[in-house]
C-alpha angles and dihedrals in degrees: 000000000000117000122224109255101170135038131186127190141166119259094235111167111299095318092103096058103079092044090048090051092052093046091048090057089053090052093236115152105249130191122195107197132194109254094219090059090061105031098077095094113099123226099038104119107151135064090241092055088047090053092049091047092050092047091052093049089050094049089054094046093244099130128091115200126224118249108266115189118226122274096265092050091047093050090046091051091049090053092048091050092048091048089051091050092050089050091050090045092052092048089053091052092049088053092050090051091049090050092051090050094048088047085061091048093252109137100191092142092061088065107025115061088204113037088190097046118114095279095043092051092047090052093046093050090049090050090049087050090056104265112148101162111110091202092054091045095048088053086067091067117118135202113334094007089061089069090057096055096130090051090046093054089052091050090050093048092102087079090066092071 
């Protein structure tokens, strides 16, 4: 029985990644090829025909694999992409909170550089708990925001309505 020593597959979306990872562990030489480089032959309409075509190209040495970084680099890239997506998601949520506050005529972002900083969170939590007095809310300001107390009361004036 002959063992498989080489594998070639199309780089379609992210579907190739788990298969590549498994084959890499088995130490099978794996080529991930750009689908556009091998799709230019007319008449191939099914996955089976595609697979046969790719196998034939591989047997004749006509495929050039895409660059695939080593496992550590791939894992690091995944972590970086995930971190970036979390940062972007957090930024969207901060924008939503600011929009809700501004919709209630609470202009906290005009005074506080970070609406979700320690002072901003304390004020939002107090508002959620039912506090509507701008004076009481502005007393929750910490550090630099304390010096902007008058501006802060004006920004929180929407609560008076």
